[in-house]
N, C-alpha and C positions, 0 to 999 in steps of 0.2 A: 458744588462739591460732587466729585465723581462717585458713581455707584460701584460697589464691589462686584467683581465678576462672578457670574453664576458658575456652578460646577461644570456645566457643559462648555461654557466659554473658556474656563481654565483648561479643560481637556483639549479643546480645539487649539488653543494657544500653545500648549505643551507639544502637541503633535506637530504644529507648524515649526516650532523651534527644533524638534528632533529631525524633521525632514531637511531643514536648512543646515543643521549641523552635519548631517550625513552627506549632504551635497558638498559642503566645504571640505569634509574629510576625504571624500572620493576625489575631489579636485586636487587636494594636496597630495594624495598618494599618486595620482597620475603624473604629477610633475616630479615625484621623488624617484631617483634611479632604483631599479631592481639590481640587487647585488649578486653578481655571479662569481663564485669562487672557483677559479681554474687551477686545480691541483694536478699539474702535469710535469713531466721531466723536462728540464732545459739544460741538463748536463748528464754525462754518463752514456751508457750503451744505447738508451732509448731517446736521446735528446732530439734527434730528427723527427721521430714519431710524434713526440710531444709538440714540436713546432708545427708539423703538418695538421695535427688535430686542432691546435689553437687557431691556425689560419682558417680552417674550414668553419669553425664556430663563428669567428669574427666576420667572415665574409657574409654569412647569412644575416647577421645583425645589421651589417652595413646596407644590405639590400632592402632591409626594412626601415631605412632611414635612421639607423642607429638605435632602434627601439625594439623591444619585445613586449607583446601584449599592450602596445600603446605607451609603454613607459621607457624612458631612457635607461641605458645599461651602464653600470659601473663594474669594472672588472677588479677582482682582488686575485693577484697572480702569485702562486707559490711553487717553487721548484721542489718536487718530491724526491728527486735524486734516485728514483727507483729503489728506495731503501725502506723495506718493511719495518725496520726498527724505529724509524722516525714517523711512520704513518699516523699513529694514534695522536701524537702531539700536534702534527701538522693539521690534521683534519679538525681536531678540537679547536685549534687556534682560529681557523676560518669560521667555524660555527659559533664559538663562544666569545671570542674577542672581536672578530670582524663582522659577525652577525650577518653572514651571507644568506641570501634567500634560497640559493641552490648550490650544491656541490657538483662540479663537473670533473671527473677523473676516474681512472687514469690509464696508463699503459701496462704497468707491471701488475700481474695478478695478485701477488702477495700484498702489495700496497692497496689495491682496490678492495680486497676482502676486508682489510681493516677499516677503510673508508665506509664500507657497507655497515660494519658493526657500529661505527660512530653515528651514521645516519639513522640506523634503527633506534639507537639509544636516545637520540635527541629529536627524533621525528623530523629530520631535515630531508628535504627532497634531494635525491642523488641520481645523477644521470652518468652512466659509465660509457665513455665513448670508444673504449677499446678492450680493456682487460677481459679475458674470456673465462675467468675462474668459474667453474660450474656451481660452486656453493652460493655465489652472489644471487643467481636466479634459481637456486636449488634449495638446500637446507636453510639458507639465510634469506630467502626471498621475503619481501615486505612490500606493503602497499606503496610506500614512498621511494622505492628503489627500482630504477629502470635501466635497461641496457640498450644501446643503439648500434652495437657492433655485432657480436656473435658470442656463443658459448664455445669454449675450446673444443667441445665435442663436435660441433657443427662442421667446420672445415675439415677436421680429421675424418669424420664420417663420409662427407662428400668425396674426399680424396680416395677413401677406401672403395667407394662405389666405382670410381673411374679405374683404379688399379685392378680391381677384380674382373673387369671386362677383358683384360689382356694377360694377366699373370696368375700363377697358382701358388707361388711362394714369395715371401717378402721378409725383410728385416727392417726394424724401425731404429732411428737414431734421434735422440732428443736431449735437451737440457733436463736435469733432474729437478724439476720444481712443478708446481701445480699445472701451469700451462702445458708443459711438455707431457706430463703424465696423462692429462685429460685428452689432449690431442691424439696421442698414441692410442688411447682407449677407444676413441671414436673411429680411428682408422681400422683398428683390429676388428671392431664390431661389424663394420660394413664389409671389410675385405673377407672375413671368414663367413659372413652371411652369404656372400657372393661366390663361395666355393673355394676361396684361397686359404692359406695357412701362414701365420706369422711365425717364423722359425725362432726369432730371438729379438728382444728389446735391448738395445745398447744405449747407454746414456753417460753423461758427465755433469758435474755440478755447474749451475748457473753462476757467473757468466764465462766459465772456462772455455777457451777456444782451441785447446790442444786436441784436435780431432784425429790426428794421425793414427793413434792406437786403435781407435774405433774403426777407421777405414781399413786398416790392416786386417782386423778381425772380420769385417764385412766381406773383404775379398776372399778370405779363407772359407767362409760359410757358403758363398756363391748362390745367393737367392736370385730369383728372376727379377726382383724389383726391390727398391729401397724407399722408405718414407722418412722424411726428416722434419723435425720441428726445432728450429732455432730462429731467433729474430734479431732485428736491429743490426748492430755492427757485426755480430757473429755470422750473419748470412753471407757476407762478402767472403770472409775467410773460408767458410765451409764449402761454398760453391767452387772457389778456386782450388782448394785442397782436393776436392772430389775429382775435378777434371785433371789436376796434376798427377793424381794417383792412377789415372787411366781407367777409372771406374765409370766415367760418363758414357763411354761407348760399350761397356760390357754389362752394367747393371743400371737399367733406367731408373732415374731418380724422380720421385714425386714429393710434393710438399704443398703447403698452403702459402705461407708468407715468405718463402725462401728467396723469391725474386722481387718482392714488393718494395718499391722505393730504392732499390739498390742496383738496378741493371747497369747503369753507367759505370759504377765502380767494379762490377763483376765482369764486364766486358764479354769476350768470346766464350768464357767459361760457362756463362749462363745461357748461351744461345741454344734455343730448341727445348729448354726445360719446360715441362708441363706442370702447372700448378692449378689448384682449385680454390676459388674464393668468391665472395659475394659482390665483387666489382671487378671490372676488366676494361682495358682499353678497347673501345669499339662497342660498348653497350649502347644500343640504339634506343633512345627516347628523347623527347624534346627537353625534359628537365636536365638531362646529362649534357646535352649540347650547350645549353645556356650556362650550366655550371662550369664546364671546361673553359668556355670563353671568358667568363667573369673571373675565375680563379687565375687563369693565365695572365689576364690583364692586371690583376691586383698584385700578383706575386712573381711574375716573370718566368713561371715554369708551369708545366701541366700538373694537374692534381693527381693524387693517388687515393687508395682506399682509406688511408688515415684521415685525409682531408674530407672525404665523403662522410665518414663517421662523425667527425667534428661538426660538419655542416648539419647533419641530421639530428645531432644532439640539440642544437639551437632550434631547429624546426620543431622538435618534439616539445621543448619547453615553451615555445611560442604557442603551440596548440593549447597547452594548459592555461597559459596566461590569458589568451584571448577568450577562453571559455568563461573566465571570471572577470573579464574587463580589467585585467591587471591587478586585481585584488588578491595578493598572495596569502591573505588571511583565510581565504576560502580553499583550504588545502584539499579537502575531500572532493570538492567539485573539480578542482584542477586535475587530481589523480584520475577521476572518472573519465574526463575528457582525453587524457593521455592514454589510458587503457584502451579506449576504443578508436584511437587515431589510425587513420589510413593515410600514410604519408607518401607523397610523390617524391621519391628519392632519386638522385642520379643513378643509383644502383638498380632501380626498378621498384616494384611495389614493396612497401614496407609496412607491416603491422606488428602486433605484439601478442604474445601468448599469455596464458593465465599467470605465468610466472614473471611477466614483463620482459621476456627475452624476444629478440627479433624473429619474425617469421619471414623468410626471404629466399630468393632463388640463389643457386650456386652455379658458377660458370667455370668451364675449362678454359685455361689461358695458356698460350705458348709464347715464350720469350723470343721476341724478334727485335733486334736493335735495342732501343730504349723503351720498348713497349711490351706489356703483357697482353697480347692480342686475344680477344675472345674468339673461341672456335665452336663452343657448344654450351648448352645449358644442361648440366649433369643431373641436378635435382631441383625441382620447382617447389617453392613454398616449404622449405625444410624447417621443421619445428622441433626444437629440443624438447622431449617429453617431460623433462625436469621432474622426475617422480618424487624427489625429496621435498619439493615445494608444497607447503601446506598453508596457502594464503588465508 
């Protein structure tokens, strides 16, 4: 007849069972896909931007053998249509019905702001690969919300630094929505700090592309320079309208995204335009050279800024997952690792501020043929101060 186990023996047996169970659980999780909710536009004004972002994210995953943090990846894809009125329902569907481990999106600032609200309410990790709405890493900042692109203030500010070196007066033109307002605010801050004066802000509702009345008014005001913020399909029409109005040779045009991804469609109208962004053709670093080669091979065309931002979103998430060996339940440890990440990006060094906004260099680019060729670094390590963020 067997003797009953002592208390110590029971404790040792229980501990052994717990260790074994933990090992089985860890093994099971490592083979379970991590679910990535890609909430990006695949239709409408920003469809191409969504496609390029998606391409970049998936390219990084493929380079890791189809895994992130040692776990296979399952994508849940949703077209957000760049429609803020549908954003709450769409984001909640991914979180509550599809139970994604991370939300990745989006392009439109209004949609992204709603995604950030849902992420805060549900404590879901959110990585914003493009939309620059200031509130996301400002008043709405949260431990679980990161951005791998820019705040709208950043490229506007860097553009203002450049324009102030050459001009004393300027007029701004933008779509009247969060991205346009914040980009113009950044431009004005730097331009006036540099001794210039913004004479007037001209705008029209998003996504209206009837630019002619604004261009007529611009010609009447006669500033030394103009700054524009429109994006996506609107870029092509604006640049062509600007050249057709004879303004290209009389009022130098500055912008951030105005030639990004659209040079082929803009043609000669874009030739010679100067822009300022955090990526450019000709950025020299080993990571960028490998990235360009891999992207071109995978998709048959050279990458642009949006592809870089998607790629770095996957890089950042991988940093968090690797820190916890793929265990998404250890959210606090993941976030800590992502906060301190020093990413080798195709754009150059990439780190994150206290508000989880990128700290990065900004480059002067000149449109030549189908490339935005880097000519200078206008600001190094630009950090949005995000004064409204109270982490």
